[in-house]
N, C-alpha and C positions, 0 to 999 in steps of 0.2 A: 214815603212811605214813612210808617212807622215801624214800632217793632215788627220783626218777620214772624209769622207766624202760621203760612200756607204758605208749601215746598211744593212747585210742581217742575215735574223735569220731563223737559224740551226734548225730545229728540228725534231726528231726519233720516230715515232710511232708507237708502237706495235702492238695496237688491240687487246691484248690479256689481259686480264683482273688480270692475277696472277703478280705479279713480280715475273718476275722470273731472270730479270735483273739489274744493279747494275753496279756501277765505269765508265758512258757511257765518251769515249771520243773521242772530234773530233778530224779528221785530213784531211789534202788536202793539193794540188800543191801548194798553197800561200808561205806553210812553210816549203816546203819537208816532207811535211807527216809527220811532229810534231804531237804529240797529246795535246790537249788542255782538261780539264774537263769538260763537263757538268750539267749542271741542272737536278736532277729529280724532274718530276712535275708528275700530273694528266692530262691527257687529257681530252679535254672537251666531249671523249666518256667515259670515266671515267675510262679508263687504263691507264697504267704508260707510261710517256714518260719523253724521254729527250731534254732539247733545250739548245742554248745558241747563243746568238748574237754577232757579230762581225763586225768593221770596216773597211774598206776599203781603198785606194786611189783615190782620183778621176781619177788617171791617167790607173787604172783597166776600167774604164769604159767596159761595152759591151763585156768583154774578160768572158771568158769561163772559170770557177775554176771546179775541180772537188774534188770531197770529200765524208769521209766516216766515219765508228762511229767502234770505237772496245770496246766490253764491257766485264764483267762478267757476266757468265751465264749457264746453262746447262752442256754444254760441258766441261766448265772449263773456266779460266779467258784470258782476253785479245784478243777473237774471235772477228774476221772479222763481222760486223752485217749487212752488204749488200749484200743481196742476190741475187737481181737482175744483170743480166747484162748489158754490152753494146748492144745499138742495131746494131754496125757495126758488122757484118759478122765475121769480122777479131779476136774480140774482146772478149775474155771468162771474164777477170776480172771483178769483178762486184763492183762497184763501179757508183760514183751519179755525176750527172753534172749541173752546174747551170749557165746561163749567167746573168752578173752583170748589174745592170740599168745604164742608165747614171750615170754623176755626181752629188752628191747629193742626188738619187733613194734610194728606198727601196727597199725590197724582201724578199718574206717569198718564202727556200729552204726546203721542207718538203721529207722527206721517210718514206712511208710505210711500216711496214715488215707485216702486211695482212691488207687485207682490211675486215675481219672481222667485224667490228664495224665501217664502213666509209660510204660502198654502203647500201642499205635498209631499211627498217625501222628501224632504231636505236634511242638508247637512247642518248642523248643530255643535258651533263649539265650546269646549268648558274647558278650561284647566287645563288650555295646552292639545284636550282629547278632540279627535274627530267624532262626534257623534252623529245619531239619527233621529232624526224628530219626524213627527206626522200631523198635519194639522188640515184641517177639512171646513169650510163654510156649510153648515146646516142648524140654520137657526129653528128651526121646528123639531129638529129630533130630540127624545126622550134619551136616547144612549147610542153612543156610537164608539165602536169598537174595528182596529185591523187585524182581519184574518188572514192567512198567506194561504197561498195554493200551492201545485206543484208545479214543476218546472219543465216536464214533459208532457201538460194538458194545460193549464192557463186560464181553468174553469172553474168557477165554484159557483152551484146553481142555491137557490134561493134558502133551500131544505140543509144546507149545511156542506151536503154532499160534494167532495174536491179539496174541499178543505185536511192543509197539513196537519195533523194532528199531533206531529215534531214539533212545532212551532206553535210557543205561547201566543196565547191571543193576550194583542194588545189593546189596553181601554184608553180611552180618551177624554179628557174632560173639558168642560168649558172654561173656557179665559176671556178676559178683557170683558169684554161688555156682554158673553152670554153668546154670540153668534159665533163664535167658532172654537170648534172640538179640537182639541192637541193634546199628544200624548205627553207622559215624561220621557227625556232622554235617553236614549236608548244604544249601549254600550257597542263601539266599535260599528262605523257606518261601512266601511267596507265588506265586511264580514255579511252584509245585506244586498251589498249588489247583486243584483241580476233577481233577485229574490219576486216571485208573482205574486200579488195583495190585491186585497180587496177592502173595502170600507163597511161593515156590519153595522146597517142602523137601523134603530128601534122607529121608525119615525112616531108621526105627529096622532096615527090611530095605535099604535104600540104592535103595531107589525113589522116584525123584520124583514128586510130585505137587503140584498149585496147591490152595492154601488160601485162604480167605476172612479178611481179620484180624477177630477175635471182639472184640476192640475198636476195629472202624472205628465211624465215625458217620455215614455212609451209605453203604447198596448203589447201585450204579446199576441195577440192573433195576428195572421198573418192571411187570411182566407176570409166565406165569407158566410160561414153557415154561423147562423144562431141556435144553439142546441134546446134550446126553449120553445122551436116552432119546428125544426128541422132535424133527421138523423146526422150524428156525427161520426167521424169515427176517432172522434179521440186527442188529437192533434194538433198544434199551436197554426202549422201551417195552413188549415181548411176553418182556422176559427175566426170570427167574424172579430174584428182588433174593436170594435165600440163596446163589443157587451164582455170582452175578456178582463184578465187580470190588469191591473195596472201594475209597471215593474220598476222596483230600485235602482236609479241607476247615476251613475257619476258624471254631472251634468260638465267636470272638470278636464274631462278626461276622453280623449277620442283614438278610434283605432287608428294606428299608423297607415296600413295599406285600406285601400278600398275595400279589395276581398283578402279578406286575411289567408296567408298564407302558413299560419302558425298555428295551435293549439295550446291554450286559449291565445287568441291575436294578442298581438304585440301593442300596449295603449300607451300615448305620448300627451301631454299636455296639451289645452287649448292655445297658449303661446306659443310651443314651438311649432304646433301644425300650424298654426295662423303667420307663423315668421318666415311664410315662403311662398304667401301668396299671389306675389305680383312679377312681374316680367318688367325688368327696366326699359325703358324707351315704349312701352307699349299700356297706358295709363287707362283705367278705366273711367270713363266719360259720367262725370254726376251732371251737367247743366239738362236740360228736355232741349234744346236747339242743337244737339249734340248727339241724339239718339236716333234709333235707325232702329224700332221696336219690331222682337219676332213673338208672335203670340205661341207657346207652347203648352200642351198638354202630353205630360209625360206617358201616362198609360195609352196614348194613342201613336206611341214609338213601339219598339218591338216585333221590326216588318220581316215578317217570317215565322214567329211564334204563334204556339194560339193561344195565350194568355195575354194580360196588360203588359203593356210596355214599365219599364223599371228603371230606377234612378242608373244603374249601368248602361240602358240602352239610351238611357241622356247624356252619360258620357262618352259614351259612341257617337254622338249624335252634333258633339260641338263640333269637331273638325267641317262638317257642315255647316253650321252657322259661321264659322270663321273663313270658309269659300265663298258662301252667300254674301260676305258685308255686313249683318246686321251687325251692332255692337251692344245690343241688348234685348234679352231676354225678358218675356213677361210669362210667368209659371203658373197654369191653372191651380186652385187652389190643392197645399200638397197635407191639410193638415188630414189627422185621424177622422177616417169619414165612413156610412154605412157601407159593406160589403168591400169588395177590391178593384171592380170597374165600375166607373162617374167620372163624371168634371169634378168632383171634391166640395160641388157647391150647399151647404150646408155639412158643415161640421164636429164631431162629438168631440174632439178634445184637443183645444187651439196649440196646447207647447208638443204635442206629440206628430213628428212627420210620419204619415201613411205608414205603416208596417209592410204592407205589403208589397210597398216601391222602391223598399229600403231599408226605410229608420233616415235617423238624425244623423249619422257616421257619414254612413254615405249621401243624404245631401250637403253633409259640410265638407267633403272631396267635391261635389259639384261646383258647388258657388267657387271655391277655390281652384276648379280647373279651369271653370270663367274666367275669374278676376285673372287668371295668367295668361289669357287670350285676350283681354281688352275687351269681355265682353259686363255688361254691368248685369243683376240676379233683380229683377222688379218679383215682387210674391204679391199675387192676388189672395186677398182677404173676405172673409166673409163676416160680417157682424150684424147682418138686417134676419139671421136667424137661427135657427141649429139643428141639425137633421132631423127628420120628419123621426127617426125609428133609434129617439134616443134615450129607448125604454132603462137601460142602466146609468145613462148618463146627465143629461140634466132634466127628465124628464120625470115629476113626480118624486123628486130628489130626496122629500126627507117629510114629505105629507100625499098624501091623495086626492086633499082640498083643492078646487083649482084655486083659490084665492090664495093657497100656501102655494105654490108652484113654483119656486123660489126662483126658478129662470126665466119664466114665463109673463108678460103684461099682461094682467090681471084686473080689472074696474068691480067695483065693489065687491059683493059676497055670491058667492052661485044660487044665494034666495032667492036674488033678486030678477030673477030671470026665469021665464018660462023652460028657454033650452039655459043648464048652466056654461054652455060652451060659450055661449054672445058675451058672456065677459071677458074673454080673450079676444087678443086684439090682432089684424092682419095690417100684413103693410104692402101687400105688391110684390113680396117675394116669395117664396116656396113653402114658407111656413109663420106660424106664429112671429109675431114682435117678440123679442127679449127683456124681460124687466129691468127697463133703461134706468130705474128711477132708484134701484138699487147701486149702489156705490160698487161693492164685490163683484155685480157681472158687468159696471165698465169698466173694472179694473181691470178683469179677465181678459177681455180685448186690449185693450192700453199694455196691458202686461206681456201678452204674447208676442205685443208687434215689437215691443223692447226688449226680448229676447230672440226675436226673426235680428234684429238690427246688431243686436249685442254680441250671441253667442255663437247663430249662423250668419253674420255679415253680409246679410241683402242688403243691397243699396235703395231700394224701396220698396213702394208698394201701390198695388191697384184695390181699390177698396169695391167691394159691390153691392151695386144699387143702392147709393147713398140715400136717393130720397127716399128710400124707402127707411130709413132711419130717419131724416129731418122733415118731413113732410108727411106720408102716406100713412096714415093710422087709424083702423077703423075697426067695429067692432065683429066679431068674425060672422055671424047673422045678420044683421041690420045692413054690412054691405059698404060700400064708399061713402054712399050719403052721410055717415056717421063719425066727421072726423074729431078723432081726440087729441083737440090742442095742446095737451099737458105730456103725452105722449112724443108729439113734434120738438120741443122745448126741451125734453131729456135725451133726446135723440142727436139735437144739435149742443149739446153739452155734449154728447158720449163723442164726437168728432173735433167740436175744437180742448177737448181733454186729450184724445188719441194724437192730435197736432203737435199741444205741447209739450207733451211727452216726447216725442219723435225730438222737435225742436231743441231739446234741454240735451240728449244722448247723440243723437245725428240728426245734426243742424240739415245737414248736406242731404239726407235720403228724400228721393223721390215721392211725393203724394201726387197718387191719381186718382180720382173719382169716376167711379162710374156714375155721372149724374144728369137723366137725360130732364132736369128740371129745365136746365139753364138759368138758375137762382143766381146772381151775382156774388151772393157770398160762398158760396162750391169755394174760391178761389182766392178771397180776401182774406189779410193773416187776424190770425185771433185776437190782435188788439183794437183788430177795429171790427170788433163780432162775427169777422168771419169764421169759416170752417178750417180754413186753413192751410188746404191744398193748392199744388204748384199750379194743376191742370185737370180737364175735365174730358172724360169720352165724349166726342162731335158726334150722336147718331142723327141730327137734323142732317150733316153734311154727308155723311152716307147713303140716307133715304135719298139725299138727294141727286147725290153722282150714279149708287146702287140701282136702288128702287124696288128689291122685288117683294119688301112684305106685304102681306094681303091689307094691314090696318094702315098706310102710310098713303091711301091715294091723291091725300092735298101735297107731297113731294113734288121735285123735280123730275124721278123717276130715268135719270138720263139715260143708262145703261139696259135699265129694260123697258125703254123706249127705241132705241137706237138697235135690240135684238131683235124685233120685226123684219128688219131686212128694207124696209122702206127708207124712202128721203122724205119722210114726213117732219115737219118743224121739230124741234125737241128745245124745250125749253130752256134753253143755257143761261137767259138772264135768271131764271128761278136762281139754279144753282150760282148763280156768281155772287150773292146774296150772304150764302153761304160758304162759298169758298174763301171770298174776302173776310170772315170771322175767324177764318182757322187759327189764326195770329192770338187769336185772343184766349192764350192758356187754352188749347187745346188736344186732344189726341185725334188726330185726322185718320182713318183706316178705312180701306176698301172690302174689306173683309174681317170680321168675327166669328169667335165661337156661336154668338146667340143667332148669327144670320147668315150660316152656309147651309143648312136645311135644319136647324131645330125651331126656328121659328116660320107661324103659318107661311105657305108663300115664296121661303126664303129658299135660293138654290146656293151652290158655290160659285163664284164670279164670273166664270167659264162657261155654264152653262146661261148664265143669263146672260152672257153675253150674243146669245144663237136662240133664246125663249124656250132653253131647252131640248133644242133637236139636237139629231144622233151626231156625236164630235170625228169627223171624218171626214177626208180631202178636202174642198173650197168650204166647209161649215166648220171644220177645226183651223185651217188658214185665217177665215173671218172671226170666230171666236175668240183665238190668238189675237190677233189685230186690236178688239174690242179692248180686251183684260188687260193689253200693254195700255193701253189709252188711261185706263181709269187708274189704274197702278199707278201711273206715271202724273195724272193728276193728284193724288192723295198723295207722292213721296214727295213730287213738289210743291206742295200747298208749304201754307208761312204754318199751320200745326206742327205737334211732332208726330214724325208717321207708323203706323204699325199697321201688321197683317196678320191673318194668320198662318200658322202652320202648313205646305201643300200648295198655295196660293205661287211659289214659284217654281213649281211644274204644272200646273195647271190640276191641280188635285180635281175632282168632279165627282166624288164620291159624297153622299148627304155626311154634315159633322151633323150628328145626333145624341145628344148624352145616355140614350138608353140602348144604342148601335154603335156604339165605339169599335168592339172587334171587329164585325160584320163587314163595315165599312171602312174601315185602317187602309190608307194607301201607300204604296211602299214610294217614298219620298225618296230615300236613298236612290233605287234602283230608277226611277220615272226620271231622275235627275240628267242621267247617261244613255235617254232614250226615247221616248217620247215629250218630255219636259225638258230636253235642252237647250232650245231654243229660249223658250221662256226664262230658264234659268240664269243665261246667258244673260236678256233682256236685264233681271233682276241684279245682279252682279253686277252691270257697269251703271244702269238706273241710281243704285246704292252707294255707289265709289262716287255718282255725280252730287250727289246731295248733300254727301259728306266731304267733301272737297270744294265747293264751293261757299265762298262767304255768302252769296247775295245768295244763296238757297237753303245754307243754315240759317237766314234771320227772318223775324218774325215779318219783316214789310211785305206786304203785297199789294196789288192793283191791279183789278180787273179791267182793261183798256176795252176791253172790246168783247161784247158776247149777240153773237148774230144765231137765230133761233131759226129763221130760215136756211139758212148756209148750213147751219149745224157746225159754228167754227167760233171758240173762246179764245182769249189772249189775254195773260196777265203779264206783270213783269214783278220781277224778285230782285229786291237791292240790299246794300248794303255798302255806304261811302262809294266807294270810285267803283265796285263790281255792278255790272249790272245783268241782270236775264234776262231772257222773254221768251217765255213759253207759249205756242201755237199748239191750237189741238181742233182736228178736225173729226167728227165726227158721222160725215160724208160716208157714204158708198162709192163715190167717186172721187177721184183724183179732180186737184184746180194746176192741172202739171202748165199752163202757160202761165200762173201766179196767181194769187188772193191779193186785194189791199187790205191792211189795215188798219184803219183810220182812228185816230186818235189826236192827241195834242201832242206840242213841243213842249209842253211841261208834264206828259205822264210818258213820251215817249221820245227821250232825249236825242236829237239830231249824231249824224255821226255813222260810222260804219259799223255793222254786225256782222259775225260769221255763225253759222251752224254747227253747235257741237255736240249734237246726240239727236239722232231720228229711230223712232220707232219702228222704223219703216226699214229696216237695214235689212239687207241680207242677211246679214249673221243672228238673225233673231226671229228670221223664215219672212217679212217684210217681200216688196220689192222693188227695193232699192232706188224709191225715187223720192228726191230732196235736191238738196241745192250744193253738197259736193263741194262744202268749205268757201262758197263764193262770197267778198264783200256787200255786204246788202247795205245798200244807204238810206238811211231813213231822214226825211225833211218833213220841215213842219207837221210833225206826229206820226206820218206815212211811211208802211213799210211794207215793200209788196214781197211775196214768198211763193214757193214751187211749195204747196202742200198737200201730201200723200193723202190716200181714202184712208180713214180708219186713223188715225196716226199724230203721234206726240212728237211735235220738233221744240229744239231750246237753241235758242239763240244769244251769243254773249256779246257784248260789245266790245269792239277791238280798243 
């Protein structure tokens, strides 16, 4: 380079409070991607950052330079620290682009790993003082202000009713490239904590609208009333959080007690709170092969109450999980959603823990208590659509034009269509495709995941319906035949950026995709152009094993067929195909929230087992026996086992998203009464899975599948550990013996002993089995006494 004329200040902003990274080095196209050490600083957000100022010759004026940062961090040394991909559809490599200014000019080149401490109501540090700064993404707005509401009300109407006239309006101004509006720092952050606020936005059409803060950490409403449409008593307790005021909160503190006994509640620092997170000798599992996952909806707890369950009910439920033996809980979405009764699929505020459930501090207490009991927390998150009632959140945030609806994907201009809605994309989820080509929309999702991992200490994620992100995108009116390829590509960019973000800050985080496409790239690493997930839900296995859904006629539908009570052949040979694939990074489940009554034709497992017959006497006995069998096949498969809450006690009420309260079942009560036998079975089954190296492995070999006899057998091995699982769905026992024919290379010769029998009298069975006898296998053949509707496990002696 010649004489320095152009000055560029490069800054890498983590937006993460902990010091996760060190030894940052800048590299770029100007020096063939050579490394230049950066200086570590504390940013004005109070988080670690790295910066370096470079000079460029004025002959490079107006040229583009590409750059990135390598750093040492949780995944190892010299990691690439840029996760955001190029907006070019054909480019996957994540790197930054900066246009140099004219000769003699200066420019700031910033990269935000997360927006967690940038947008929203955030702390701002200046001259040693802790100030408050507001920032919001509103590219189409003509003007933006912050107005404050009342703490005992929490709602501001579009005409301004509800504004606290005693607090000054805070003006915001455009910063950076003009898409972000930010306030000047306000003095004394702590004096603003607890204040409700909204953005008063003059939109592109010049109309003033009240909007919530999409990056809010707390919404004051805890009910289900939208005052725009329904009578409201004026209390935050009944106000829908999605339309209520956002609240300024201190992210670095937490209430010491779950339910405060002092007024004001005692606050402690996050560091102090999490210092008591674990129990010695009781580690939280981190590997998928270690997990037995319990799918839990908090709102379906609260047995005996009139309203939905909350985080107090979830805390009270932990001893049940411990007794059952599961070591991971997968929570249905907890981010703020419309109303206070629902599954949570479709969020308005991704950084907010649903206020009606108890909010962020109680969620932290729940996660910590799970960890103290050796239970991992996997959080279900939704990125394929927003809440369909997001009128004060994402919908028309700063413009009424469809093409300027900044959180939703719109193709072309509204004047291009006879029906303007045809420009919106759908993706097979519950609402429209998010505008994934906008980096700030993708960053909303990746930053909220970073917050769940860093601030809430969750151990992993289940991402809802990922094929609605990476594949299914079509015009709203024209339908699925009008696929939009660019939306697919940007969906894939989102998933890769999300995985890279988590890999940088929490490489051990479990990443599960609810993906039914069976696209191999879903579980391939991002450096192989994959989406970076560790595992995917295996719906094909579910439909082969259970088969109650009306739209799955081509599957084996084993339990559905057995439920007719005949001895007609069952296509176990077809089931063997999907069962063999469970070891390929799959989540194997015999019941989930989607297929327990919510999808057409589906029922709870125990009802499928008898074709919906009344559960009493011999019919219930048969139902429980078959339910035990399919649970055993799933839990002892080579996948990571998972099941829906209530399976362990034979729950039979339909699990439907809009019938949560009338269909709620008392799991804690039933485990000591009608569901006691099944509960004992699940306890022993889970213990067997968790303590056997062979059953925890990914190795599986289906050595026998006889459709006519309704018998299937498979081995599970790990080194010297050999387990043989034998299943019969025949209505009559093979009490004089059943020969399993295989080959010596698949069933090793020697002595085998029965270690588990689903037909045990302790589970309500008839107690037919092999009673600990040594059973010889020779030439790949073994003979066992096989009960009706039963599952046996034999261990190689």
